[in-house]
N, CA, C and O of each residue as an XYZ file, in Angstrom:
864
protein
N      81.431    109.088     98.968
C      82.278    109.245    100.154
C      81.689    110.308    101.071
O      81.229    111.345    100.595
N      81.695    110.068    102.361
C      81.096    110.982    103.319
C      81.877    112.283    103.401
O      83.104    112.302    103.305
N      81.145    113.356    103.578
C      81.790    114.648    103.768
C      82.520    114.670    105.102
O      83.647    115.156    105.196
N      81.867    114.138    106.139
C      82.489    114.073    107.454
C      83.271    112.770    107.601
O      82.868    111.725    107.090
N      84.385    112.855    108.302
C      85.171    111.662    108.601
C      85.126    111.313    110.084
O      85.242    110.148    110.465
N      84.957    112.344    110.914
C      85.014    112.149    112.365
C      83.777    112.746    113.028
O      83.350    113.853    112.700
N      83.209    111.989    113.967
C      82.111    112.495    114.789
C      82.547    112.440    116.244
O      82.949    111.391    116.747
N      82.461    113.579    116.909
C      82.826    113.674    118.324
C      81.539    113.752    119.133
O      80.754    114.689    118.985
N      81.333    112.764    119.985
C      80.090    112.655    120.746
C      80.315    112.941    122.226
O      81.107    112.264    122.883
N      79.626    113.932    122.741
C      79.595    114.139    124.184
C      78.796    112.986    124.799
O      77.901    112.440    124.154
N      79.110    112.620    126.022
C      78.414    111.489    126.647
C      77.230    111.938    127.497
O      76.086    111.594    127.201
N      77.500    112.702    128.545
C      76.436    113.035    129.501
C      75.424    114.021    128.938
O      75.778    115.080    128.419
N      74.161    113.645    129.054
C      73.002    114.399    128.581
C      72.969    114.558    127.066
O      72.196    115.348    126.526
N      73.828    113.788    126.388
C      73.742    113.647    124.936
C      73.400    112.196    124.615
O      72.441    111.912    123.898
N      74.201    111.288    125.160
C      73.931    109.853    125.040
C      73.395    109.274    126.344
O      72.663    108.284    126.347
N      73.772    109.905    127.442
C      73.513    109.357    128.779
C      72.624    110.279    129.608
O      72.873    111.480    129.708
N      71.590    109.699    130.196
C      70.740    110.429    131.138
C      71.334    110.259    132.538
O      71.223    109.191    133.140
N      71.960    111.312    133.045
C      72.626    111.237    134.349
C      71.861    111.976    135.447
O      72.425    112.282    136.497
N      70.592    112.261    135.211
C      69.834    113.092    136.149
C      69.593    112.406    137.492
O      69.566    113.068    138.530
N      69.418    111.098    137.478
C      69.226    110.389    138.746
C      70.513    110.439    139.572
O      70.466    110.551    140.797
N      71.644    110.356    138.905
C      72.933    110.491    139.617
C      73.049    111.880    140.245
O      73.558    112.030    141.355
N      72.574    112.880    139.527
C      72.603    114.245    140.051
C      71.786    114.355    141.332
O      72.236    114.942    142.316
N      70.588    113.791    141.315
C      69.728    113.833    142.505
C      70.386    113.102    143.671
O      70.391    113.598    144.798
N      70.940    111.925    143.398
C      71.576    111.135    144.457
C      72.787    111.865    145.044
O      73.029    111.801    146.249
N      73.537    112.552    144.198
C      74.699    113.307    144.672
C      74.259    114.444    145.588
O      74.893    114.716    146.608
N      73.176    115.096    145.216
C      72.653    116.191    146.039
C      72.113    115.652    147.361
O      72.290    116.273    148.409
N      71.462    114.508    147.310
C      70.956    113.901    148.547
C      72.105    113.546    149.491
O      71.987    113.713    150.704
N      73.201    113.064    148.941
C      74.354    112.733    149.790
C      74.958    113.989    150.405
O      75.382    113.989    151.561
N      74.990    115.041    149.627
C      75.518    116.301    150.159
C      74.605    116.847    151.256
O      75.068    117.462    152.216
N      73.304    116.611    151.100
C      72.330    117.040    152.111
C      72.353    116.147    153.344
O      72.080    116.591    154.459
N      72.686    114.872    153.119
C      72.643    113.903    154.203
C      71.255    113.361    154.447
O      70.971    112.808    155.510
N      70.379    113.523    153.450
C      69.015    113.006    153.577
C      68.391    112.856    152.195
O      68.850    113.454    151.222
N      67.340    112.050    152.128
C      66.642    111.832    150.863
C      65.674    112.974    150.584
O      65.169    113.617    151.504
N      65.426    113.212    149.315
C      64.438    114.206    148.898
C      63.217    113.443    148.410
O      63.269    112.775    147.378
N      62.139    113.540    149.139
C      60.941    112.762    148.816
C      59.974    113.519    147.904
O      59.231    112.904    147.139
N      59.985    114.839    147.985
C      59.039    115.660    147.222
C      59.423    115.668    145.738
O      60.498    116.148    145.379
N      58.554    115.141    144.882
C      58.852    115.042    143.452
C      58.985    116.420    142.795
O      59.746    116.583    141.842
N      58.249    117.402    143.303
C      58.341    118.755    142.736
C      59.708    119.366    143.013
O      60.284    120.039    142.158
N      60.220    119.126    144.209
C      61.549    119.632    144.557
C      62.610    118.933    143.712
O      63.549    119.567    143.231
N      62.452    117.618    143.535
C      63.392    116.873    142.690
C      63.426    117.444    141.278
O      64.491    117.603    140.682
N      62.253    117.745    140.759
C      62.165    118.272    139.398
C      62.880    119.622    139.295
O      63.595    119.885    138.328
N      62.679    120.467    140.298
C      63.334    121.779    140.289
C      64.848    121.638    140.346
O      65.579    122.384    139.693
N      65.310    120.671    141.135
C      66.751    120.425    141.242
C      67.308    119.898    139.924
O      68.351    120.353    139.454
N      66.608    118.941    139.336
C      67.062    118.332    138.087
C      67.202    119.368    136.982
O      68.184    119.366    136.240
N      66.221    120.246    136.877
C      66.208    121.198    135.772
C      66.718    122.585    136.161
O      66.569    123.545    135.405
N      67.324    122.681    137.352
C      67.937    123.931    137.813
C      66.947    125.088    137.916
O      67.303    126.240    137.669
N      65.710    124.779    138.280
C      64.717    125.830    138.454
C      64.870    126.444    139.847
O      64.411    125.869    140.834
N      65.513    127.607    139.925
C      65.707    128.258    141.214
C      66.497    127.399    142.176
O      66.134    127.270    143.346
N      67.579    126.810    141.685
C      68.352    125.838    142.460
C      68.753    126.375    143.831
O      68.549    125.711    144.848
N      69.327    127.588    143.853
C      69.795    128.151    145.119
C      68.687    128.291    146.146
O      68.865    127.956    147.317
N      67.545    128.787    145.699
C      66.410    128.977    146.602
C      65.889    127.642    147.115
O      65.571    127.502    148.295
N      65.805    126.664    146.222
C      65.315    125.336    146.603
C      66.222    124.714    147.657
O      65.747    124.164    148.651
N      67.528    124.804    147.433
C      68.485    124.218    148.369
C      68.441    124.927    149.721
O      68.539    124.283    150.766
N      68.296    126.234    149.701
C      68.184    126.978    150.963
C      66.963    126.524    151.754
O      67.013    126.394    152.977
N      65.874    126.285    151.042
C      64.646    125.831    151.702
C      64.802    124.443    152.315
O      64.027    124.042    153.183
N      65.824    123.713    151.847
C      66.103    122.391    152.409
C      67.071    122.475    153.593
O      67.487    121.455    154.142
N      67.420    123.698    153.972
C      68.251    123.889    155.161
C      69.713    124.175    154.908
O      70.503    124.218    155.851
N      70.094    124.374    153.648
C      71.493    124.654    153.326
C      71.771    126.146    153.494
O      71.037    126.986    152.974
N      72.835    126.462    154.223
C      73.181    127.866    154.457
C      74.281    128.350    153.510
O      74.211    129.459    152.978
N      75.280    127.522    153.308
C      76.399    127.902    152.442
C      76.230    127.207    151.087
O      76.624    126.052    150.924
N      75.647    127.910    150.128
C      75.347    127.316    148.822
C      76.619    126.920    148.083
O      76.672    125.859    147.461
N      77.637    127.764    148.147
C      78.890    127.487    147.435
C      79.540    126.207    147.950
O      79.970    125.360    147.167
N      79.609    126.075    149.262
C      80.199    124.873    149.858
C      79.364    123.642    149.523
O      79.902    122.568    149.251
N      78.047    123.811    149.545
C      77.161    122.689    149.237
C      77.357    122.210    147.799
O      77.429    121.007    147.548
N      77.443    123.148    146.860
C      77.640    122.775    145.458
C      78.939    122.005    145.273
O      79.006    121.053    144.496
N      79.971    122.430    146.000
C      81.262    121.750    145.921
C      81.146    120.305    146.407
O      81.702    119.394    145.794
N      80.425    120.101    147.505
C      80.222    118.751    148.037
C      79.411    117.898    147.067
O      79.743    116.741    146.813
N      78.342    118.486    146.529
C      77.480    117.748    145.608
C      78.242    117.349    144.346
O      78.083    116.236    143.846
N      79.067    118.258    143.834
C      79.864    117.953    142.643
C      80.855    116.830    142.918
O      81.103    115.984    142.058
N      81.418    116.827    144.118
C      82.354    115.756    144.473
C      81.639    114.402    144.424
O      82.145    113.446    143.838
N      80.469    114.333    145.040
C      79.709    113.080    145.014
C      79.338    112.707    143.575
O      79.399    111.538    143.196
N      78.962    113.691    142.794
C      78.527    113.476    141.412
C      79.646    112.882    140.560
O      79.405    112.011    139.723
N      80.870    113.360    140.780
C      82.000    112.928    139.962
C      82.770    111.735    140.524
O      83.335    110.947    139.765
N      82.794    111.599    141.861
C      83.727    110.641    142.460
C      83.090    109.486    143.234
O      83.795    108.539    143.581
N      81.798    109.528    143.514
C      81.151    108.389    144.173
C      80.813    107.351    143.103
O      79.799    107.460    142.413
N      81.664    106.364    142.979
C      81.570    105.443    141.848
C      80.251    104.677    141.803
O      79.756    104.355    140.722
N      79.684    104.386    142.962
C      78.431    103.629    142.963
C      77.280    104.410    142.341
O      76.321    103.814    141.850
N      77.363    105.729    142.356
C      76.276    106.542    141.801
C      76.187    106.430    140.281
O      75.136    106.691    139.695
N      77.280    106.047    139.653
C      77.260    105.926    138.190
C      76.368    104.774    137.723
O      76.037    104.678    136.541
N      75.986    103.909    138.653
C      75.061    102.828    138.302
C      73.669    103.352    137.964
O      72.857    102.639    137.374
N      73.399    104.596    138.338
C      72.091    105.192    138.044
C      72.019    105.760    136.624
O      70.933    106.095    136.151
N      73.146    105.872    135.951
C      73.158    106.418    134.593
C      72.446    105.474    133.622
O      72.609    104.255    133.682
N      71.659    106.062    132.737
C      70.930    105.281    131.734
C      71.123    105.912    130.351
O      71.191    107.136    130.233
N      71.212    105.091    129.315
C      71.298    105.662    127.966
C      69.936    106.184    127.525
O      68.903    105.635    127.907
N      69.937    107.228    126.734
C      68.685    107.678    126.139
C      68.218    106.629    125.128
O      69.027    105.903    124.551
N      66.920    106.563    124.924
C      66.344    105.564    124.019
C      67.013    105.611    122.648
O      67.093    106.661    122.010
N      67.487    104.457    122.217
C      68.060    104.339    120.883
C      69.483    104.829    120.737
O      70.049    104.756    119.646
N      70.080    105.330    121.816
C      71.408    105.945    121.706
C      72.479    104.968    121.232
O      73.247    105.283    120.323
N      72.536    103.786    121.840
C      73.592    102.844    121.464
C      73.415    102.355    120.029
O      74.393    102.173    119.304
N      72.171    102.146    119.626
C      71.907    101.691    118.257
C      72.330    102.747    117.234
O      72.872    102.420    116.178
N      72.077    104.005    117.559
C      72.443    105.097    116.657
C      73.959    105.197    116.513
O      74.473    105.380    115.410
N      74.669    105.076    117.630
C      76.129    105.167    117.571
C      76.710    103.980    116.799
O      77.681    104.136    116.060
N      76.123    102.807    116.969
C      76.565    101.641    116.192
C      76.397    101.892    114.698
O      77.256    101.529    113.894
N      75.295    102.507    114.343
C      75.031    102.822    112.933
C      76.070    103.809    112.396
O      76.606    103.625    111.303
N      76.346    104.844    113.166
C      77.314    105.858    112.742
C      78.730    105.296    112.690
O      79.544    105.705    111.862
N      79.010    104.357    113.580
C      80.345    103.772    113.681
C      80.737    103.014    112.411
O      81.924    102.810    112.152
N      79.766    102.604    111.635
C      80.042    101.883    110.392
C      80.590    102.808    109.308
O      81.243    102.362    108.365
N      80.315    104.095    109.456
C      80.642    105.049    108.392
C      81.651    106.115    108.803
O      82.347    106.675    107.956
N      81.732    106.396    110.100
C      82.578    107.487    110.578
C      83.503    107.020    111.699
O      83.258    106.000    112.344
N      84.568    107.784    111.917
C      85.437    107.547    113.074
C      84.783    108.235    114.274
O      84.528    109.439    114.248
N      84.519    107.466    115.308
C      83.818    107.971    116.486
C      84.797    108.251    117.624
O      85.675    107.443    117.926
N      84.625    109.407    118.242
C      85.318    109.727    119.492
C      84.270    110.152    120.512
O      83.273    110.789    120.174
N      84.517    109.788    121.762
C      83.656    110.240    122.855
C      84.410    111.282    123.680
O      85.620    111.180    123.877
N      83.674    112.285    124.157
C      84.272    113.262    125.071
C      83.388    113.362    126.310
O      82.170    113.203    126.236
N      84.019    113.624    127.439
C      83.261    113.699    128.683
C      83.941    114.617    129.687
O      85.164    114.762    129.701
N      83.117    115.231    130.524
C      83.634    116.056    131.609
C      83.868    115.263    132.878
O      84.154    115.839    133.927
N      83.749    113.940    132.794
C      83.998    113.090    133.967
C      85.505    113.006    134.220
O      86.262    112.718    133.293
N      85.948    113.246    135.434
C      87.386    113.167    135.712
C      87.926    111.742    135.702
O      89.123    111.539    135.501
N      87.057    110.749    135.917
C      87.486    109.349    135.939
C      87.023    108.683    134.644
O      85.840    108.388    134.473
N      87.964    108.455    133.745
C      87.625    107.919    132.422
C      86.917    106.569    132.507
O      86.030    106.280    131.704
N      87.304    105.749    133.470
C      86.733    104.406    133.581
C      85.217    104.445    133.763
O      84.526    103.520    133.336
N      84.687    105.496    134.386
C      83.231    105.579    134.556
C      82.537    105.734    133.209
O      81.426    105.241    133.015
N      83.192    106.417    132.287
C      82.633    106.557    130.938
C      82.727    105.237    130.183
O      81.777    104.825    129.518
N      83.871    104.582    130.290
C      84.052    103.293    129.620
C      83.073    102.252    130.159
O      82.535    101.440    129.407
N      82.852    102.289    131.463
C      81.908    101.361    132.080
C      80.502    101.581    131.526
O      79.790    100.623    131.223
N      80.108    102.845    131.398
C      78.794    103.166    130.838
C      78.674    102.646    129.409
O      77.657    102.058    129.042
N      79.706    102.861    128.611
C      79.682    102.429    127.210
C      79.602    100.909    127.099
O      78.828    100.376    126.304
N      80.409    100.219    127.903
C      80.401     98.747    127.874
C      79.054     98.192    128.332
O      78.471     97.324    127.683
N      78.581     98.703    129.446
C      77.344     98.206    130.051
C      76.157     98.341    129.106
O      75.252     97.506    129.112
N      76.163     99.392    128.298
C      75.009     99.690    127.454
C      75.252     99.424    125.968
O      74.530     99.920    125.103
N      76.289     98.626    125.697
C      76.545     98.112    124.344
C      76.814     99.186    123.296
O      76.399     99.060    122.144
N      77.507    100.240    123.703
C      77.979    101.224    122.735
C      79.272    100.708    122.100
O      79.989     99.932    122.732
N      79.584    101.113    120.883
C      80.893    100.767    120.323
C      81.993    101.337    121.218
O      81.941    102.507    121.595
N      82.974    100.527    121.554
C      84.058    100.993    122.416
C      85.110    101.698    121.570
O      85.934    101.059    120.915
N      85.066    103.001    121.597
C      86.014    103.825    120.863
C      86.716    104.756    121.848
O      86.364    104.799    123.027
N      87.685    105.481    121.374
C      88.515    106.275    122.288
C      87.699    107.336    123.020
O      86.849    108.011    122.440
N      87.987    107.456    124.309
C      87.319    108.441    125.160
C      88.328    109.490    125.606
O      89.385    109.161    126.146
N      87.995    110.744    125.378
C      88.797    111.854    125.891
C      88.048    112.448    127.078
O      86.873    112.800    126.970
N      88.727    112.554    128.193
C      88.053    113.097    129.372
C      88.876    114.195    130.025
O      90.106    114.193    129.986
N      88.164    115.117    130.615
C      88.765    116.178    131.408
C      87.685    116.672    132.356
O      86.535    116.840    131.948
N      88.035    116.907    133.610
C      87.011    117.348    134.564
C      86.471    118.708    134.151
O      87.213    119.684    134.037
N      85.175    118.750    133.931
C      84.523    119.988    133.512
C      83.367    120.278    134.460
O      82.374    119.552    134.498
N      83.516    121.338    135.210
C      82.458    121.760    136.120
C      81.507    122.697    135.376
O      81.828    123.148    134.276
N      80.339    122.999    135.959
C      79.400    123.902    135.289
C      80.073    125.201    134.844
O      80.760    125.862    135.623
N      79.860    125.547    133.582
C      80.435    126.776    133.044
C      81.840    126.628    132.494
O      82.457    127.621    132.108
N      82.366    125.391    132.449
C      83.747    125.184    132.003
C      83.843    124.409    130.683
O      84.863    123.777    130.406
N      82.800    124.458    129.887
C      82.812    123.705    128.625
C      83.929    124.150    127.688
O      84.332    123.402    126.798
N      84.429    125.366    127.887
C      85.519    125.874    127.050
C      86.751    124.969    127.121
O      87.589    124.983    126.220
N      86.858    124.182    128.196
C      88.001    123.284    128.333
C      88.040    122.232    127.222
O      89.082    121.632    126.962
N      86.903    122.018    126.577
C      86.856    121.001    125.527
C      87.613    121.424    124.271
O      87.857    120.599    123.391
N      87.984    122.690    124.179
C      88.769    123.148    123.030
C      90.031    122.305    122.888
O      90.387    121.893    121.785
N      90.702    122.052    124.003
C      91.936    121.256    123.967
C      91.665    119.840    123.464
O      92.438    119.297    122.675
N      90.565    119.246    123.925
C      90.217    117.897    123.476
C      89.991    117.883    121.970
O      90.493    117.008    121.265
N      89.233    118.857    121.486
C      88.957    118.923    120.049
C      90.255    119.095    119.251
O      90.428    118.486    118.195
N      91.153    119.921    119.762
C      92.444    120.125    119.091
C      93.234    118.822    119.028
O      93.832    118.496    118.002
N      93.231    118.083    120.131
C      93.974    116.817    120.183
C      93.427    115.812    119.171
O      94.190    115.094    118.526
N      92.101    115.766    119.036
C      91.488    114.836    118.084
C      91.824    115.239    116.650
O      92.141    114.385    115.821
N      91.757    116.521    116.360
C      92.100    117.010    115.019
C      93.547    116.663    114.668
O      93.846    116.240    113.551
N      94.428    116.848    115.637
C      95.845    116.558    115.415
C      96.068    115.068    115.178
O      96.833    114.679    114.295
N      95.398    114.246    115.965
C      95.573    112.800    115.841
C      95.050    112.284    114.508
O      95.695    111.458    113.862
N      93.891    112.765    114.099
C      93.260    112.261    112.876
C      93.796    112.916    111.609
O      93.612    112.400    110.506
N      94.464    114.065    111.776
C      95.012    114.801    110.630
C      93.922    115.098    109.598
O      94.082    114.856    108.402
N      92.818    115.626    110.104
C      91.694    115.958    109.232
C      91.448    117.459    109.250
O      91.850    118.161    110.178
N      90.789    117.928    108.222
C      90.384    119.326    108.154
C      89.191    119.540    109.083
O      88.405    118.620    109.306
N      89.055    120.736    109.618
C      87.939    121.017    110.528
C      86.589    120.791    109.849
O      85.601    120.489    110.519
N      86.544    120.934    108.539
C      85.291    120.744    107.809
C      84.874    119.273    107.741
O      83.755    118.954    107.340
N      85.781    118.389    108.135
C      85.497    116.954    108.087
C      85.095    116.396    109.450
O      85.017    115.182    109.638
N      84.841    117.300    110.398
C      84.528    116.885    111.771
C      83.246    117.565    112.238
O      83.033    118.751    111.989
N      82.397    116.800    112.916
C      81.203    117.376    113.531
C      81.189    116.994    115.007
O      81.422    115.840    115.365
N      80.911    117.980    115.857
C      80.857    117.765    117.304
C      79.402    117.809    117.761
O      78.636    118.683    117.357
N      79.037    116.850    118.609
C      77.657    116.725    119.079
C      77.642    116.837    120.600
O      78.331    116.083    121.287
N      76.854    117.781    121.128
C      76.812    117.964    122.578
C      75.547    118.657    123.027
O      74.756    119.123    122.207
N      75.356    118.724    124.344
C      74.102    119.260    124.885
C      74.198    120.686    125.404
O      73.169    121.325    125.621
N      75.406    121.201    125.608
C      75.548    122.520    126.215
C      75.978    123.577    125.201
O      76.755    123.283    124.293
N      75.481    124.796    125.349
C      75.955    125.883    124.487
C      77.476    126.024    124.540
O      78.114    126.337    123.535
N      78.049    125.790    125.721
C      79.502    125.877    125.862
C      80.237    124.850    125.026
O      81.330    125.117    124.526
N      79.634    123.658    124.870
C      80.221    122.627    124.004
C      80.328    123.149    122.573
O      81.355    123.009    121.909
N      79.235    123.754    122.126
C      79.183    124.261    120.752
C      80.147    125.429    120.552
O      80.797    125.532    119.512
N      80.235    126.300    121.542
C      81.153    127.438    121.447
C      82.592    126.955    121.332
O      83.373    127.480    120.538
N      82.937    125.941    122.141
C      84.294    125.377    122.092
C      84.596    124.810    120.710
O      85.686    125.009    120.175
N      83.623    124.101    120.134
C      83.811    123.512    118.803
C      83.907    124.591    117.730
O      84.723    124.498    116.813
N      83.074    125.607    117.852
C      83.052    126.675    116.854
C      84.339    127.497    116.853
O      84.719    128.061    115.827
N      85.000    127.563    117.993
C      86.270    128.291    118.061
C      87.300    127.696    117.113
O      88.211    128.383    116.650
N      87.140    126.403    116.832
C      88.072    125.717    115.937
C      87.505    125.559    114.530
O      88.175    125.041    113.637
N      86.268    126.009    114.341
C      85.658    125.915    113.022
C      84.940    124.613    112.739
O      84.641    124.309    111.585
N      84.655    123.825    113.794
C      83.960    122.553    113.601
C      82.469    122.775    113.364
O      81.896    123.751    113.847
N      81.856    121.877    112.627
C      80.406    121.851    112.537
C      79.863    121.327    113.862
O      80.496    120.498    114.516
N      78.694    121.810    114.251
C      78.161    121.424    115.557
C      76.687    121.049    115.478
O      75.909    121.641    114.731
N      76.333    120.050    116.273
C      74.936    119.645    116.424
C      74.612    119.682    117.913
O      75.276    119.029    118.718
N      73.596    120.445    118.269
C      73.182    120.535    119.661
C      72.055    119.563    119.957
O      71.173    119.343    119.127
N      72.091    118.986    121.146
C      71.046    118.054    121.580
C      70.400    118.620    122.839
O      71.066    118.785    123.861
N      69.106    118.918    122.768
C      68.430    119.488    123.947
C      67.307    118.568    124.408
O      66.156    118.984    124.544
N      67.659    117.330    124.641
C      66.702    116.333    125.130
C      66.167    116.708    126.509
O      64.977    116.549    126.780
N      67.041    117.201    127.374
C      66.666    117.495    128.755
C      66.453    118.986    128.979
O      65.366    119.418    129.364
N      67.493    119.759    128.738
C      67.425    121.192    129.049
C      66.845    121.969    127.865
O      67.577    122.543    127.059
N      65.524    121.973    127.782
C      64.846    122.660    126.681
C      65.134    124.162    126.693
O      65.047    124.829    125.662
N      65.479    124.685    127.879
C      65.758    126.120    127.992
C      67.008    126.517    127.202
O      67.210    127.693    126.901
N      67.848    125.523    126.869
C      69.058    125.806    126.098
C      68.792    125.870    124.596
O      69.675    126.248    123.826
N      67.589    125.507    124.178
C      67.338    125.345    122.748
C      67.622    126.615    121.952
O      68.284    126.562    120.915
N      67.128    127.749    122.426
C      67.335    128.999    121.689
C      68.814    129.357    121.610
O      69.294    129.827    120.578
N      69.533    129.131    122.710
C      70.972    129.415    122.710
C      71.697    128.496    121.732
O      72.568    128.930    120.977
N      71.320    127.217    121.760
C      71.945    126.256    120.849
C      71.663    126.607    119.392
O      72.538    126.484    118.534
N      70.445    127.040    119.122
C      70.072    127.384    117.745
C      70.882    128.563    117.214
O      71.112    128.672    116.009
N      71.313    129.439    118.110
C      72.120    130.592    117.698
C      73.559    130.199    117.381
O      74.244    130.873    116.611
N      74.008    129.099    117.983
C      75.415    128.702    117.856
C      75.606    127.532    116.900
O      76.512    127.543    116.066
N      74.746    126.523    117.027
C      74.941    125.260    116.306
C      74.456    125.321    114.860
O      73.630    126.156    114.491
N      74.989    124.419    114.068
C      74.530    124.287    112.684
C      73.176    123.592    112.626
O      72.349    123.882    111.761
N      72.962    122.668    113.562
C      71.685    121.967    113.673
C      71.400    121.704    115.149
O      72.318    121.568    115.957
N      70.111    121.634    115.486
C      69.708    121.307    116.857
C      68.618    120.246    116.797
O      67.696    120.336    115.987
N      68.730    119.243    117.656
C      67.709    118.199    117.709
C      67.361    117.889    119.157
O      68.131    118.183    120.071
N      66.197    117.295    119.351
C      65.743    116.963    120.699
C      65.859    115.475    121.004
O      65.799    115.069    122.165
N      66.023    114.674    119.979
C      66.094    113.225    120.155
C      67.337    112.708    119.448
O      67.515    112.940    118.252
N      68.190    112.015    120.175
C      69.447    111.529    119.608
C      69.208    110.597    118.421
O      70.096    110.407    117.591
N      68.019    110.023    118.340
C      67.712    109.134    117.217
C      67.607    109.884    115.894
O      67.577    109.267    114.829
N      67.551    111.201    115.959
C      67.520    112.023    114.749
C      68.927    112.302    114.212
O      69.082    112.915    113.155
N      69.945    111.853    114.939
C      71.317    112.245    114.602
C      71.786    111.806    113.211
O      72.328    112.639    112.485
N      71.609    110.547    112.799
C      72.085    110.164    111.459
C      71.476    111.023    110.349
O      72.174    111.457    109.433
N      70.182    111.260    110.443
C      69.503    112.094    109.447
C      70.052    113.516    109.468
O      70.259    114.126    108.419
N      70.285    114.033    110.661
C      70.787    115.400    110.803
C      72.192    115.531    110.226
O      72.518    116.540    109.600
N      73.017    114.523    110.434
C      74.373    114.534    109.874
C      74.315    114.543    108.349
O      75.067    115.272    107.701
N      73.434    113.744    107.782
C      73.294    113.701    106.320
C      72.820    115.049    105.776
O      73.236    115.474    104.698
N      71.955    115.707    106.527
C      71.488    117.033    106.111
C      72.647    118.026    106.080
O      72.738    118.855    105.175
N      73.526    117.936    107.069
C      74.693    118.818    107.102
C      75.649    118.506    105.950
O      76.232    119.409    105.352
N      75.797    117.233    105.653
C      76.690    116.837    104.560
C      76.168    117.307    103.211
O      76.938    117.515    102.274
N      74.865    117.471    103.122
C      74.256    117.892    101.855
C      74.333    119.404    101.644
O      74.078    119.900    100.547
N      74.686    120.126    102.704
C      74.741    121.596    102.603
C      75.914    122.059    101.735
O      76.105    123.260    101.546
């Protein structure tokens, strides 16, 4: 019998590559396309974001970020740019045979998450969503509490998987086991390693990593 009963999977940047949506949202906020690949890369990976945006003619960075976030979360057509990471749906299907799967997301519109899951052949399981802006991963504590209450499981029987240090901190506040995924933001790896029980760079390593945790 498995040690874990429930696996909580973050969607964006854990299962889903949403970086193209991020670029498109920023372009809409700018009112123009970004042709320079180096600038796109800096924007995607947050390398000197404020300076880069100023160089593109933005004067009010705070207002610009607010506009870009609105496009990122609420322009439904932009979600068509989301792509699953290689092997993600197959891995979740494999895990779904053995564990109860829940998805969590910072998207304010749940249907965008469901659409992504359906389109890319993920198992359709319950999605918990709450709008989470940068730096607000702590809001996931409530989601984790709700899942624990619904499943009536001990915290030791649940593992949370996500890409942000804040995701792991939220899970650890409740005593959950955590697995960090740093497929995109490699700069988070050291932070994740300090917080998480395990850290991986490829979601295809997840089943093996879960078994390693169960063996501890």
